[in-house]
C-alpha positions, 0 to 999 in steps of 0.5 A: 801229675800226682807229684805236681798236685802234691807240690801245689798242696804243699805250696798252698799250705806253706803259703797259708802258714807263712801268711798266718805268722805275718797276720799275728803281727798285724802287718799289711798283707792284703796283696799277699793274702788275696793271692793266697786265698784266690789259689786256696780251696775253701776247705783248706781255709776251713781246716786252717781256721779250725786249727788256728786260735789267733783271733785276728787270723780267725777274723781274716780267714772268716772274711776269706770264706765270705769272699769264697762263698762256698757252701762247704764253709758253713759248718766251720763258720757256725762252729767258730761263731759258737766257740769264739770269745772275740766279738770281732771274729763273731761279727766276721763269721755272722757276715760270712754266714749271711753272704753264704745264705746259711739259713740253718744259722737263723735261730742262733742269729736271732739269739745274738740279735736279741742279746743286749750284752753283745756289742752293737756291731754284732747285733747289727750284723746279725740283723742284716744276716737274718734278712740276707738268709731269708729267715722269716721267723725273725720278722717279729724280732726285727720289727721290735728292732725298729723301735730300738733306741740304738740308731744302727739297730733300727737301720739294720732292722729296716734293711733286713725287713726289706730283704725279707719283703716282710708284709707283716712289717708294713704298719711298723715301718710306716709308723717309724718313718713318721717318728724317725729323725735320723736321715740314714734310718729314714732312707732305710725305712723308705727303701724297705717300704718301697721294696715290700709294696713293689713286691705286692703288686 
């Protein structure tokens, strides 16, 4: 039994190593990746993620941990989020933390959302994750996001405020709905208003 367990660990480890080598070449390895991830515990993926410095591989492994949805992955994802210089890895880690409902990451996600130097897709993802994790201390910043000149910031801020069921946001959501010209943002504003009003009944 012990020997069988060791063989399984070695297999998974070798499979991950081979996969990482292929990922470096950015080949299409989706099928192989899914099979390996399904059989590999989240903590082993975390270990490989901490050891690896290839940005593309880190992005893929962050997405794998998002799929796993294992709370033990939160410290590793947060560490990668703080250390990485790659916006794509940053966005992947943020998305994973949102899906894992990692409320401990709230303050840092607000910081990223407010940082105009960050790529828009990083700020968008931070806004959505703030809503998903239920971080109500972000309400003021997200309400300010409704007035952004950037369409996707307005959209994601509205979605996040809907996730938060933010009563505080009702006046600004209503005002912005009257001003907004973009159809997708209007839909997000309307949806957020409906969610919040329904929750109050």
